[in-house]
Backbone as JSON, one array per atom type, in Angstrom:
{
  "sequence": "MMAAMNDRGAHWQDVYAGKAETEVSWFQPRPAVSLDFIAHGGFGPEARIVDVGGGASTLVDVLLDQGFGDLTVLDIAPAALERAKARLGERAGAVNWVAADVGAWRPQAAFDLWHDRAVFHFLIDEDQRRAYRATLAAALRPGGQVILATFAPDGPERCSGLPVRRWSADELAAEFAPHFTLAESLAHEHVTPAGKVQRFTWVRLASPSATHRR",
  "N": [[74.74, -14.93, -48.25], [76.56, -14.0, -46.36], [77.96, -12.05, -47.79], [75.96, -10.15, -48.11], [75.57, -9.39, -45.44], [78.04, -8.23, -44.91], [77.91, -6.08, -46.67], [75.79, -4.62, -45.54], [76.9, -3.96, -43.09], [79.06, -2.34, -43.91], [77.64, -0.25, -45.08], [76.31, 0.96, -42.87], [78.47, 1.66, -41.32], [79.55, 3.66, -42.92], [77.5, 5.53, -42.77], [77.58, 6.38, -40.06], [80.13, 7.36, -40.02], [79.92, 9.6, -41.56], [78.1, 11.36, -40.43], [77.11, 13.23, -37.54], [75.93, 11.92, -34.4], [73.66, 13.25, -33.61], [72.58, 14.09, -35.96], [71.5, 12.12, -37.54], [68.52, 10.62, -38.86], [67.04, 9.15, -37.04], [67.61, 10.04, -34.53], [67.0, 10.69, -31.09], [66.59, 12.91, -28.45], [65.7, 12.07, -25.95], [64.64, 8.85, -25.36], [61.62, 8.44, -25.18], [59.3, 6.8, -25.7], [60.35, 4.21, -25.72], [61.22, 4.04, -23.05], [58.78, 4.28, -21.68], [57.46, 1.93, -22.54], [59.19, -0.01, -21.5], [58.78, 0.41, -18.79], [56.04, -0.2, -18.68], [56.16, -2.91, -19.15], [56.94, -3.85, -16.75], [59.59, -3.92, -15.95], [62.4, -3.76, -13.88], [65.45, -2.43, -12.34], [66.92, -4.79, -12.11], [66.61, -6.24, -14.39], [67.72, -7.99, -17.31], [68.75, -6.64, -20.24], [68.75, -6.35, -23.79], [69.65, -4.15, -26.32], [68.89, -4.01, -29.47], [70.45, -3.08, -32.4], [71.14, -0.75, -31.23], [73.17, 1.12, -31.49], [74.27, 4.43, -31.45], [72.35, 5.3, -29.74], [70.67, 7.05, -27.06], [69.38, 5.54, -25.19], [70.69, 3.65, -23.57], [72.14, 5.34, -21.89], [70.14, 6.56, -20.31], [68.99, 4.33, -19.07], [71.13, 3.43, -17.53], [71.29, 5.63, -15.83], [68.95, 5.19, -14.43], [69.56, 3.05, -12.9], [69.75, 0.5, -13.99], [71.61, -2.42, -14.47], [72.49, -4.49, -16.1], [73.13, -4.49, -19.08], [73.13, -4.81, -22.6], [74.33, -3.71, -25.69], [73.81, -3.99, -29.04], [75.05, -3.68, -32.32], [75.41, -3.41, -35.86], [77.33, -1.75, -36.82], [80.44, -0.92, -35.84], [81.38, 1.69, -35.53], [79.19, 3.14, -34.62], [78.82, 2.12, -32.06], [81.21, 2.93, -30.9], [80.82, 5.66, -30.81], [78.82, 5.85, -28.86], [80.17, 4.77, -26.65], [82.2, 6.67, -26.29], [80.67, 8.87, -25.58], [79.61, 8.05, -23.14], [81.84, 7.69, -21.58], [83.65, 6.76, -18.71], [81.55, 5.24, -17.79], [80.91, 3.52, -19.8], [82.11, 1.1, -19.44], [80.39, -0.38, -17.93], [78.63, -1.57, -19.58], [77.78, -4.14, -21.91], [79.12, -4.43, -25.03], [78.37, -5.23, -28.35], [79.44, -5.87, -31.53], [77.88, -6.81, -34.27], [75.97, -8.5, -36.81], [72.55, -8.86, -36.38], [71.2, -11.14, -37.27], [73.16, -13.05, -37.44], [74.25, -13.23, -34.98], [75.16, -14.95, -32.01], [73.87, -15.22, -29.08], [75.19, -15.27, -25.74], [73.96, -15.23, -23.37], [70.85, -15.27, -21.52], [68.17, -13.12, -22.0], [65.92, -10.8, -20.39], [64.51, -8.86, -21.71], [64.1, -7.85, -25.03], [64.91, -5.25, -27.01], [64.16, -3.3, -29.8], [64.43, -0.73, -31.8], [63.7, 0.03, -34.84], [65.34, -1.73, -36.41], [64.21, -4.08, -37.4], [62.5, -3.36, -39.53], [64.15, -3.04, -41.7], [64.59, -5.53, -42.67], [63.78, -6.96, -45.33], [63.53, -9.34, -46.65], [62.33, -12.68, -46.35], [64.14, -14.65, -45.48], [65.98, -13.14, -44.02], [64.36, -12.21, -41.95], [63.66, -14.62, -40.78], [66.12, -15.47, -39.76], [66.52, -13.45, -37.9], [64.35, -13.91, -36.12], [65.14, -16.39, -35.15], [67.49, -15.76, -33.76], [66.4, -14.09, -31.81], [64.75, -15.92, -30.44], [66.71, -17.54, -29.33], [67.89, -15.77, -27.63], [66.16, -14.83, -25.64], [64.96, -15.41, -22.36], [62.65, -17.87, -20.95], [59.44, -16.47, -20.73], [60.28, -13.96, -21.36], [60.18, -10.63, -22.88], [59.39, -8.56, -25.77], [60.17, -5.49, -27.21], [59.35, -3.59, -29.91], [59.87, -1.5, -32.69], [58.81, -0.2, -35.76], [58.66, 1.3, -39.05], [55.47, 2.61, -39.77], [52.47, 1.56, -41.64], [51.84, 3.85, -43.11], [54.22, 5.15, -43.05], [57.65, 6.14, -43.87], [59.04, 4.86, -46.97], [61.63, 4.29, -47.39], [64.82, 4.42, -45.72], [67.71, 6.09, -44.79], [68.73, 5.63, -47.33], [68.07, 3.0, -47.86], [65.69, 0.41, -48.68], [62.65, -0.31, -46.88], [60.43, -2.45, -45.01], [57.15, -1.83, -44.19], [55.06, -1.93, -41.28], [52.05, -2.9, -39.59], [50.58, -2.99, -36.27], [49.09, -5.34, -35.89], [50.12, -6.92, -37.93], [52.77, -7.24, -37.11], [52.32, -8.64, -34.74], [51.28, -11.02, -35.79], [53.5, -11.91, -37.18], [55.24, -12.75, -35.2], [53.83, -14.61, -33.81], [53.17, -18.05, -32.91], [54.55, -17.67, -30.6], [54.69, -15.3, -29.25], [52.47, -12.84, -27.95], [50.41, -9.94, -28.54], [50.88, -7.4, -26.33], [50.66, -4.64, -26.0], [50.25, -1.71, -28.07], [51.28, 1.08, -30.11], [50.74, 3.93, -32.08], [52.98, 6.15, -33.34], [54.42, 9.36, -33.86], [57.44, 10.31, -35.0], [59.67, 12.98, -34.91], [62.16, 14.05, -36.96], [65.62, 15.25, -36.72], [65.75, 17.05, -38.83], [63.23, 18.01, -38.96], [61.23, 16.53, -40.17], [58.35, 14.39, -40.25], [58.02, 11.12, -39.16], [56.14, 8.22, -39.25], [55.61, 5.72, -36.92], [55.14, 2.3, -35.89], [54.71, 0.89, -32.79], [55.2, -1.93, -30.72], [54.63, -4.03, -27.89], [55.51, -7.2, -27.12], [54.58, -10.2, -25.58], [55.54, -13.3, -24.16], [53.67, -16.34, -23.57], [54.25, -17.14, -20.95], [55.08, -14.9, -19.68], [55.73, -12.77, -16.95], [54.68, -10.07, -14.97], [56.37, -7.56, -13.18], [55.39, -5.64, -11.54]],
  "CA": [[74.23, -14.17, -47.12], [77.69, -13.32, -45.73], [78.24, -10.82, -48.54], [74.91, -9.18, -47.79], [75.84, -8.86, -44.11], [79.18, -7.33, -45.03], [77.43, -4.86, -47.32], [75.0, -3.85, -44.57], [77.83, -3.4, -42.12], [79.8, -1.23, -44.54], [76.71, 0.86, -45.27], [76.06, 1.68, -41.61], [79.74, 2.28, -40.93], [79.66, 4.91, -43.68], [76.51, 6.49, -42.25], [78.05, 6.98, -38.81], [81.37, 8.1, -40.28], [79.62, 10.84, -42.26], [77.16, 12.21, -39.72], [77.1, 13.21, -36.08], [74.81, 11.12, -33.91], [72.47, 14.1, -33.5], [72.14, 14.46, -37.31], [70.81, 11.01, -38.21], [67.07, 10.84, -38.8], [66.43, 8.43, -35.93], [68.08, 10.57, -33.24], [66.05, 11.14, -30.07], [67.26, 13.4, -27.25], [65.29, 11.17, -24.88], [63.82, 7.8, -25.97], [60.48, 8.41, -24.26], [58.41, 5.66, -25.91], [61.07, 3.03, -25.23], [61.21, 4.04, -21.58], [57.41, 3.99, -21.26], [57.17, 0.51, -22.78], [59.96, -0.78, -20.53], [58.05, 0.53, -17.53], [54.78, -0.95, -18.79], [56.46, -4.34, -19.06], [57.24, -4.19, -15.37], [61.01, -4.19, -15.79], [63.15, -2.95, -12.94], [66.89, -2.39, -12.56], [67.54, -6.11, -12.13], [66.33, -6.88, -15.67], [68.79, -8.11, -18.3], [68.18, -6.03, -21.45], [69.58, -6.16, -24.98], [69.16, -3.13, -27.24], [69.31, -4.47, -30.79], [70.58, -1.92, -33.27], [71.16, 0.4, -30.34], [74.08, 2.11, -32.05], [74.61, 5.56, -30.59], [71.14, 5.72, -29.03], [70.82, 7.46, -25.67], [68.61, 4.68, -24.28], [71.58, 3.05, -22.58], [72.48, 6.38, -20.9], [69.03, 6.76, -19.38], [68.84, 3.12, -18.26], [72.18, 3.48, -16.51], [70.86, 6.65, -14.85], [67.86, 4.63, -13.64], [70.07, 1.97, -12.07], [69.83, -0.79, -14.68], [73.01, -2.81, -14.41], [72.83, -5.62, -16.97], [72.73, -3.96, -20.39], [73.9, -5.15, -23.79], [73.98, -2.94, -26.88], [74.28, -4.66, -30.24], [74.89, -2.93, -33.56], [76.22, -3.92, -36.95], [78.35, -0.74, -37.13], [81.3, -0.6, -34.71], [81.5, 3.14, -35.38], [78.07, 3.61, -33.81], [79.1, 1.75, -30.67], [82.29, 3.77, -30.41], [80.22, 6.95, -30.49], [78.13, 5.72, -27.57], [81.19, 4.58, -25.61], [82.86, 7.95, -26.06], [79.72, 9.74, -24.88], [79.43, 7.56, -21.78], [83.09, 7.77, -20.83], [83.94, 5.64, -17.81], [80.36, 4.4, -17.6], [80.82, 2.54, -20.89], [82.58, -0.19, -18.94], [79.29, -1.08, -17.28], [77.76, -2.07, -20.65], [78.33, -5.14, -22.82], [79.0, -3.93, -26.39], [78.5, -6.3, -29.33], [79.41, -5.45, -32.93], [77.46, -8.0, -35.02], [74.68, -8.52, -37.49], [71.64, -9.55, -35.47], [70.85, -12.44, -37.79], [74.29, -13.98, -37.3], [74.71, -13.19, -33.59], [74.82, -16.08, -31.15], [73.94, -14.69, -27.7], [75.74, -16.16, -24.72], [73.18, -15.06, -22.15], [69.4, -15.19, -21.71], [67.72, -11.77, -21.65], [64.53, -10.59, -20.0], [63.87, -7.94, -22.64], [64.7, -7.58, -26.33], [64.44, -3.94, -27.48], [64.61, -3.02, -31.17], [63.8, 0.42, -32.45], [63.99, 0.31, -36.26], [66.16, -2.67, -37.17], [63.41, -5.11, -38.07], [61.87, -2.94, -40.79], [65.11, -3.15, -42.8], [64.67, -6.93, -43.1], [62.71, -7.05, -46.32], [63.46, -10.71, -47.14], [61.89, -13.64, -45.34], [65.31, -15.3, -44.9], [66.52, -12.24, -43.02], [63.46, -12.2, -40.79], [63.76, -15.93, -40.13], [67.35, -15.45, -38.97], [66.25, -12.54, -36.78], [63.49, -14.6, -35.15], [65.93, -17.46, -34.53], [68.36, -15.13, -32.77], [65.54, -13.64, -30.72], [64.34, -17.09, -29.67], [67.87, -18.01, -28.57], [68.35, -14.73, -26.71], [65.21, -14.52, -24.57], [64.6, -16.44, -21.39], [61.21, -18.12, -20.89], [58.73, -15.36, -20.12], [60.83, -12.68, -21.8], [59.32, -9.77, -23.68], [59.98, -7.88, -26.92], [59.69, -4.16, -27.6], [59.73, -3.5, -31.32], [59.35, -0.33, -33.41], [59.07, -0.19, -37.2], [57.85, 2.27, -39.76], [54.06, 2.25, -39.89], [52.03, 1.42, -43.03], [51.89, 5.16, -43.77], [55.52, 5.73, -42.78], [58.57, 6.2, -45.02], [59.32, 3.63, -47.71], [63.07, 4.11, -47.35], [65.52, 5.12, -44.64], [69.16, 6.1, -44.98], [69.04, 5.1, -48.64], [67.72, 1.59, -47.97], [64.26, 0.13, -48.63], [62.16, -0.9, -45.65], [59.08, -3.01, -45.03], [56.34, -1.15, -43.19], [54.26, -2.9, -40.53], [51.03, -2.52, -38.61], [50.7, -3.74, -35.03], [48.53, -6.68, -36.1], [51.05, -7.67, -38.77], [53.9, -7.62, -36.28], [51.86, -9.7, -33.83], [51.18, -12.25, -36.56], [54.86, -12.31, -37.57], [55.92, -13.39, -34.07], [52.95, -15.63, -33.24], [52.39, -18.08, -31.66], [55.44, -17.61, -29.44], [54.45, -14.06, -28.55], [51.17, -12.2, -28.17], [50.46, -8.49, -28.47], [50.51, -6.88, -25.02], [50.22, -3.27, -26.24], [50.78, -1.12, -29.3], [51.19, 2.54, -30.16], [51.08, 4.66, -33.31], [53.77, 7.28, -32.84], [55.06, 10.22, -34.86], [58.79, 10.75, -34.64], [60.13, 14.15, -35.66], [63.59, 13.94, -37.18], [66.34, 16.51, -36.52], [65.47, 17.95, -39.94], [61.85, 18.47, -38.84], [60.29, 15.68, -40.89], [57.58, 13.47, -39.42], [58.04, 9.7, -39.54], [55.14, 7.47, -38.48], [56.1, 4.43, -36.44], [54.33, 1.35, -35.14], [55.39, 0.3, -31.64], [54.5, -3.03, -30.06], [55.28, -4.83, -26.85], [55.07, -8.58, -27.29], [54.85, -11.01, -24.39], [55.36, -14.74, -24.31], [52.58, -16.78, -22.69], [54.66, -17.31, -19.56], [55.62, -13.63, -19.18], [55.2, -12.29, -15.68], [54.92, -8.66, -14.72], [57.06, -7.38, -11.92], [54.81, -4.59, -10.72]],
  "C": [[75.35, -13.4, -46.43], [78.02, -12.03, -46.45], [77.22, -9.74, -48.24], [75.15, -8.56, -46.42], [77.01, -7.88, -44.15], [78.78, -6.01, -45.66], [76.65, -4.0, -46.35], [75.92, -3.2, -43.54], [78.59, -2.21, -42.68], [78.9, -0.01, -44.72], [76.55, 1.66, -43.98], [77.34, 2.28, -41.04], [79.89, 3.63, -41.62], [78.69, 5.97, -43.14], [77.04, 7.18, -41.0], [79.36, 7.72, -38.99], [81.07, 9.48, -40.87], [78.72, 11.81, -41.54], [77.38, 12.13, -38.22], [75.87, 12.45, -35.61], [73.53, 11.94, -33.78], [71.92, 14.49, -34.87], [71.38, 13.35, -38.01], [69.32, 11.12, -37.93], [66.43, 10.2, -37.57], [66.85, 8.96, -34.56], [66.9, 11.01, -32.37], [66.84, 11.68, -28.88], [66.95, 12.53, -26.03], [64.34, 10.14, -25.48], [62.57, 7.51, -25.15], [59.61, 7.17, -24.44], [59.08, 4.37, -25.42], [60.99, 2.93, -23.72], [59.81, 3.74, -21.04], [57.1, 2.5, -21.41], [57.95, -0.38, -21.81], [59.26, -0.75, -19.17], [56.76, -0.27, -17.56], [55.0, -2.46, -18.69], [56.82, -4.8, -17.66], [58.71, -4.43, -15.09], [61.66, -3.21, -14.83], [64.64, -3.07, -13.18], [67.59, -3.74, -12.61], [67.4, -6.8, -13.49], [67.57, -6.91, -16.57], [68.21, -7.71, -19.66], [69.2, -6.01, -22.58], [68.89, -5.16, -25.89], [69.73, -3.45, -28.61], [69.32, -3.29, -31.76], [70.67, -0.64, -32.47], [72.1, 1.5, -30.8], [74.47, 3.18, -31.06], [73.41, 6.09, -29.83], [71.44, 6.1, -27.59], [70.04, 6.59, -24.69], [69.51, 4.11, -23.19], [71.97, 4.07, -21.5], [71.4, 6.48, -19.84], [68.85, 5.53, -18.49], [69.92, 3.03, -17.2], [71.82, 4.49, -15.42], [69.81, 6.09, -13.91], [68.29, 3.41, -12.81], [70.1, 0.6, -12.72], [71.31, -1.18, -14.81], [73.42, -3.95, -15.29], [72.36, -5.3, -18.38], [73.69, -4.41, -21.48], [73.41, -4.3, -24.94], [74.63, -3.62, -28.08], [74.05, -3.77, -31.45], [75.83, -3.49, -34.62], [77.4, -3.0, -37.26], [79.2, -0.46, -35.89], [81.43, 0.9, -34.47], [80.39, 3.71, -34.51], [78.32, 3.3, -32.33], [80.21, 2.62, -30.09], [81.78, 5.17, -30.06], [79.58, 6.9, -29.1], [79.14, 5.56, -26.44], [81.87, 5.9, -25.26], [81.96, 8.89, -25.27], [79.6, 9.34, -23.4], [80.7, 7.66, -20.94], [83.31, 6.55, -19.97], [82.75, 4.71, -17.63], [80.21, 3.35, -18.69], [81.26, 1.15, -20.44], [81.5, -1.0, -18.25], [78.35, -1.75, -18.29], [78.5, -3.12, -21.47], [78.06, -4.68, -24.26], [79.27, -5.04, -27.38], [78.39, -5.73, -30.73], [79.11, -6.69, -33.78], [76.18, -7.72, -35.77], [73.73, -9.37, -36.65], [71.3, -10.95, -35.96], [71.93, -13.49, -37.65], [74.79, -14.07, -35.86], [74.27, -14.43, -32.84], [74.96, -15.65, -29.7], [74.42, -15.74, -26.72], [74.95, -16.08, -23.41], [71.7, -15.0, -22.5], [68.9, -13.85, -21.17], [66.25, -11.78, -21.22], [63.79, -9.77, -21.04], [64.75, -7.75, -23.88], [64.09, -6.27, -26.84], [65.02, -3.67, -28.86], [63.79, -1.86, -31.72], [64.41, 0.58, -33.85], [65.13, -0.49, -36.88], [65.27, -3.56, -38.02], [62.84, -4.64, -39.39], [62.85, -2.92, -41.96], [65.19, -4.57, -43.35], [63.52, -7.21, -44.06], [62.55, -8.45, -46.89], [63.09, -11.65, -46.01], [63.08, -14.35, -44.7], [65.93, -14.45, -43.81], [65.67, -12.24, -41.76], [63.51, -13.53, -40.04], [65.01, -15.99, -39.25], [67.19, -14.57, -37.74], [65.43, -13.26, -35.7], [64.25, -15.72, -34.44], [66.87, -16.89, -33.46], [67.55, -14.68, -31.56], [65.14, -14.81, -29.82], [65.48, -17.61, -28.8], [68.26, -17.04, -27.46], [67.44, -14.54, -25.5], [65.01, -15.71, -23.64], [63.12, -16.74, -21.48], [60.5, -16.99, -20.15], [59.26, -14.0, -20.5], [59.88, -11.91, -22.7], [60.13, -9.06, -24.78], [59.35, -6.51, -27.08], [60.25, -3.88, -28.98], [59.09, -2.27, -31.94], [59.77, -0.41, -34.86], [58.33, 0.99, -37.82], [56.44, 1.72, -39.93], [53.66, 2.1, -41.36], [52.02, 2.74, -43.8], [53.19, 5.9, -43.46], [56.4, 5.75, -44.02], [58.77, 4.84, -45.68], [60.81, 3.3, -47.73], [63.64, 4.86, -46.15], [67.02, 4.98, -44.88], [69.56, 5.44, -46.29], [68.66, 3.66, -48.87], [66.2, 1.41, -47.95], [63.88, -0.51, -47.3], [60.84, -1.61, -45.94], [58.31, -2.37, -43.88], [55.35, -2.14, -42.57], [53.18, -2.21, -39.71], [51.25, -3.35, -37.35], [50.2, -5.17, -35.2], [49.48, -7.53, -36.95], [52.28, -8.11, -37.97], [53.51, -8.74, -35.31], [51.79, -11.03, -34.56], [52.56, -12.8, -36.92], [55.55, -13.09, -36.45], [55.04, -14.39, -33.33], [53.47, -17.01, -33.68], [53.26, -17.93, -30.41], [55.26, -16.35, -28.62], [53.05, -13.55, -28.89], [51.32, -10.69, -27.96], [49.98, -8.01, -27.11], [50.03, -5.43, -25.12], [50.85, -2.77, -27.53], [50.55, 0.38, -29.26], [51.54, 3.02, -31.56], [51.76, 5.96, -32.88], [54.39, 8.05, -34.0], [56.39, 10.71, -34.32], [59.18, 11.92, -35.52], [61.64, 14.09, -35.75], [64.3, 15.26, -36.87], [66.11, 17.53, -37.63], [64.03, 18.45, -39.94], [60.84, 17.66, -39.61], [59.59, 14.72, -39.93], [57.65, 12.06, -40.0], [57.07, 8.95, -38.64], [55.66, 6.06, -38.19], [54.97, 3.61, -35.84], [55.2, 0.79, -34.02], [54.54, -0.84, -31.1], [55.34, -3.54, -28.9], [54.66, -6.21, -26.92], [55.49, -9.38, -26.06], [54.67, -12.47, -24.71], [54.31, -15.2, -23.31], [52.96, -16.88, -21.23], [55.22, -16.04, -18.95], [54.94, -13.26, -17.87], [55.58, -10.83, -15.51], [55.45, -8.47, -13.31], [56.43, -6.3, -11.04], [53.45, -5.01, -10.19]]
}
């Protein structure tokens, strides 16, 4: 498993070394769906949030703009995190940056929200998904929530040269049951910088003890 993690890390390092952050297929000028789902979950600036696979995403920028002050960005590729830090400048010091494979990460804090846009669909083996779920369980406080986006059943079969597993909302809900239930879902079409349409499944999962803040 360690060799596989090293291979994944090297792959994503190469991706970010070879392309600008605005050239990768998953780039979003503004992560609108993520922000909507965070609002729907009732999360305010006091929430402790981890963005799994956040890389060079602009989500952290917008959350800082909105006053969120307890943010962690995790990515397997240090190069991706360095891109985000450089973009943020002095504000990067307000964020906790973690370079790690999510399945091997051992979080030191309990989070209110776990956000993952397009990491989980790369986990095509059950062992990988089991490790992911174990990390998630260790990372979330009681009542925490999960925002998860994967390629939809009619979405791409591969991304960045790697195979993916495509998911429906019901399949994702079943994958994380009984610890989480489906609070909402969305079928969304993401348009890449190259103009291609990628169909995504978005879900917000809540634990039975989740409380809404609004």
